[in-house]
Backbone as CSV, one residue per row, in Angstrom:
resi,resn,N_x,N_y,N_z,CA_x,CA_y,CA_z,C_x,C_y,C_z
1,MET,-15.184,-4.603,-29.602,-16.134,-4.843,-28.528,-16.896,-3.544,-28.297
2,ASN,-18.205,-3.631,-28.355,-19.040,-2.449,-28.150,-20.192,-2.833,-27.236
3,GLN,-19.882,-2.964,-25.951,-20.910,-3.327,-24.979,-20.464,-2.903,-23.587
4,GLU,-21.422,-2.816,-22.705,-21.122,-2.488,-21.320,-20.565,-3.732,-20.647
5,LEU,-19.515,-3.533,-19.864,-18.893,-4.660,-19.174,-19.128,-4.557,-17.679
6,LYS,-19.417,-5.678,-17.082,-19.526,-5.750,-15.625,-18.121,-5.928,-15.048
7,LYS,-17.997,-5.767,-13.740,-16.689,-5.823,-13.095,-15.952,-7.123,-13.435
8,LYS,-16.636,-8.245,-13.370,-16.008,-9.542,-13.649,-15.497,-9.596,-15.093
9,GLU,-16.265,-9.037,-16.014,-15.867,-9.044,-17.421,-14.658,-8.138,-17.670
10,VAL,-14.589,-7.022,-16.952,-13.430,-6.131,-17.069,-12.183,-6.857,-16.561
11,THR,-12.328,-7.546,-15.438,-11.212,-8.313,-14.874,-10.725,-9.359,-15.869
12,GLN,-11.664,-10.053,-16.500,-11.294,-11.066,-17.490,-10.602,-10.434,-18.698
13,LEU,-11.078,-9.264,-19.127,-10.472,-8.581,-20.269,-9.042,-8.155,-19.957
14,VAL,-8.836,-7.611,-18.758,-7.493,-7.182,-18.362,-6.561,-8.394,-18.290
15,ALA,-7.040,-9.492,-17.722,-6.213,-10.705,-17.638,-5.864,-11.211,-19.032
16,ARG,-6.823,-11.190,-19.923,-6.581,-11.640,-21.298,-5.551,-10.746,-21.997
17,CYS,-5.695,-9.427,-21.812,-4.717,-8.493,-22.391,-3.329,-8.763,-21.830
18,TYR,-3.243,-8.921,-20.529,-1.950,-9.145,-19.883,-1.307,-10.427,-20.405
19,ASN,-2.101,-11.489,-20.488,-1.565,-12.773,-20.957,-1.172,-12.725,-22.423
20,THR,-1.863,-11.932,-23.219,-1.598,-11.858,-24.655,-0.548,-10.809,-24.993
21,LEU,-0.661,-9.635,-24.375,0.161,-8.494,-24.768,1.325,-8.199,-23.835
22,GLY,1.234,-8.657,-22.615,2.272,-8.357,-21.637,1.940,-7.114,-20.828
23,ASN,2.799,-6.851,-19.862,2.555,-5.786,-18.895,2.519,-4.395,-19.535
24,GLU,3.540,-4.046,-20.293,3.662,-2.686,-20.823,2.488,-2.314,-21.724
25,ARG,2.129,-3.190,-22.639,1.037,-2.884,-23.563,-0.328,-2.913,-22.853
26,THR,-0.468,-3.753,-21.832,-1.720,-3.773,-21.066,-1.898,-2.464,-20.314
27,VAL,-0.830,-1.972,-19.713,-0.880,-0.690,-18.992,-1.234,0.434,-19.960
28,ALA,-0.637,0.430,-21.153,-0.946,1.458,-22.151,-2.413,1.377,-22.572
29,PHE,-2.908,0.147,-22.770,-4.322,-0.048,-23.132,-5.243,0.504,-22.046
30,LEU,-4.946,0.173,-20.794,-5.789,0.632,-19.681,-5.737,2.150,-19.543
31,ASP,-4.591,2.743,-19.813,-4.460,4.199,-19.762,-5.332,4.849,-20.848
32,GLU,-5.298,4.273,-22.047,-6.139,4.791,-23.127,-7.629,4.598,-22.808
33,LEU,-7.953,3.460,-22.212,-9.342,3.180,-21.837,-9.826,4.191,-20.793
34,LYS,-8.971,4.502,-19.838,-9.311,5.500,-18.811,-9.552,6.858,-19.455
35,ASP,-8.654,7.255,-20.369,-8.808,8.542,-21.048,-10.108,8.597,-21.847
36,LEU,-10.438,7.495,-22.499,-11.695,7.425,-23.252,-12.883,7.608,-22.312
37,GLY,-12.813,6.965,-21.164,-13.888,7.108,-20.177,-14.076,8.554,-19.747
38,PHE,-12.970,9.262,-19.505,-13.055,10.670,-19.115,-13.622,11.527,-20.238
39,ARG,-13.200,11.244,-21.479,-13.721,12.024,-22.613,-15.224,11.805,-22.770
40,LEU,-15.660,10.560,-22.637,-17.099,10.269,-22.764,-17.878,10.908,-21.617
41,ARG,-17.315,10.837,-20.411,-17.990,11.473,-19.265,-18.159,12.958,-19.507
42,ASP,-17.098,13.596,-20.003,-17.166,15.033,-20.256,-18.172,15.346,-21.357
43,ALA,-18.182,14.537,-22.411,-19.108,14.778,-23.523,-20.552,14.590,-23.073
44,PHE,-20.832,13.489,-22.387,-22.202,13.242,-21.948,-22.578,14.149,-20.797
45,GLY,-21.609,14.514,-19.983,-21.878,15.446,-18.895,-22.318,16.795,-19.419
46,SER,-21.690,17.264,-20.495,-22.086,18.561,-21.055,-23.475,18.461,-21.679
47,LEU,-23.807,17.317,-22.261,-25.162,17.134,-22.800,-26.182,17.139,-21.670
48,ASP,-25.840,16.477,-20.562,-26.744,16.417,-19.420,-26.937,17.802,-18.818
49,ARG,-25.852,18.583,-18.692,-25.983,19.953,-18.154,-26.879,20.785,-19.064
50,HIS,-26.717,20.618,-20.373,-27.549,21.360,-21.323,-29.016,20.962,-21.157
51,ARG,-29.273,19.674,-21.018,-30.645,19.192,-20.883,-31.273,19.713,-19.590
52,ARG,-30.502,19.732,-18.498,-31.042,20.209,-17.225,-31.377,21.684,-17.252
53,HIS,-30.638,22.462,-18.050,-30.848,23.906,-18.075,-31.665,24.359,-19.286
54,ALA,-32.076,23.431,-20.107,-32.762,23.800,-21.342,-34.185,24.287,-21.091
55,HIS,-34.835,23.803,-20.054,-36.240,24.137,-19.830,-36.483,24.642,-18.408
56,PRO,-35.880,25.766,-18.054,-36.076,26.256,-16.689,-37.520,26.630,-16.407
57,SER,-38.276,27.054,-17.430,-39.669,27.427,-17.181,-40.472,26.206,-16.763
58,SER,-40.177,25.069,-17.333,-40.851,23.831,-16.947,-40.526,23.495,-15.492
59,LYS,-39.267,23.652,-15.125,-38.845,23.399,-13.750,-39.572,24.343,-12.798
60,GLU,-39.649,25.604,-13.162,-40.334,26.583,-12.325,-41.816,26.247,-12.175
61,ARG,-42.435,25.770,-13.258,-43.851,25.380,-13.170,-44.041,24.239,-12.185
62,HIS,-43.136,23.264,-12.223,-43.233,22.128,-11.295,-43.051,22.589,-9.854
63,ILE,-42.098,23.470,-9.636,-41.860,23.976,-8.282,-43.069,24.771,-7.801
64,SER,-43.609,25.608,-8.667,-44.770,26.409,-8.308,-45.965,25.515,-7.972
65,SER,-46.189,24.499,-8.791,-47.289,23.567,-8.554,-47.103,22.835,-7.225
66,ALA,-45.880,22.412,-6.949,-45.612,21.713,-5.692,-45.852,22.630,-4.504
67,ARG,-45.437,23.884,-4.620,-45.664,24.832,-3.523,-47.156,25.051,-3.283
68,GLU,-47.934,25.137,-4.356,-49.384,25.304,-4.215,-49.996,24.106,-3.491
69,GLN,-49.535,22.907,-3.841,-50.065,21.710,-3.187,-49.701,21.694,-1.705
70,VAL,-48.483,22.095,-1.380,-48.071,22.159,0.022,-48.920,23.172,0.770
71,ASN,-49.157,24.329,0.159,-49.974,25.359,0.807,-51.393,24.853,1.071
72,GLU,-51.947,24.089,0.121,-53.294,23.540,0.320,-53.322,22.581,1.504
73,VAL,-52.303,21.745,1.600,-52.253,20.763,2.682,-52.049,21.451,4.022
74,GLU,-51.304,22.536,4.025,-51.001,23.220,5.278,-52.125,24.128,5.758
75,GLN,-53.166,24.322,4.961,-54.290,25.164,5.391,-54.953,24.519,6.606
76,PRO,-55.279,25.331,7.608,-55.925,24.748,8.794,-57.307,24.212,8.436
77,VAL,-57.628,23.086,9.020,-58.943,22.479,8.808,-59.929,23.185,9.731
78,PRO,-61.052,23.658,9.182,-62.030,24.331,10.041,-62.561,23.357,11.100
79,ARG,-62.628,23.848,12.306,-63.125,23.005,13.398,-64.632,23.003,13.389
80,ARG,-65.204,21.862,13.595,-66.671,21.751,13.679,-67.103,22.023,15.119
81,ARG,-68.199,22.646,15.208,-68.770,22.850,16.545,-69.551,21.609,16.917
82,HIS,-69.738,21.430,18.155,-70.385,20.222,18.661,-71.760,19.983,18.018
83,HIS,-72.534,21.007,17.811,-73.885,20.857,17.291,-73.936,20.679,15.753
84,GLU,-72.795,20.751,15.042,-72.786,20.630,13.579,-72.663,19.186,13.126
85,ARG,-72.530,18.243,13.957,-72.333,16.851,13.549,-73.490,16.302,12.849
């Protein structure tokens, strides 16, 4: 099986394992599944950390651009005098 499972599908899989394999082997299967989940999280987590830190200059450019836009918006609007309308 190589697909994402929804909660209901996981429940059905566990029930099927329990009915087919029994308690002890189902617990061992779930323990291995949990360990696999942690290993994948760690592997993809390290890739994600690398991706987030790979282009700090791009991040700085976005922050700088956003600050410039905020500064433009915060500039006081010149007041018109009554006779300038």
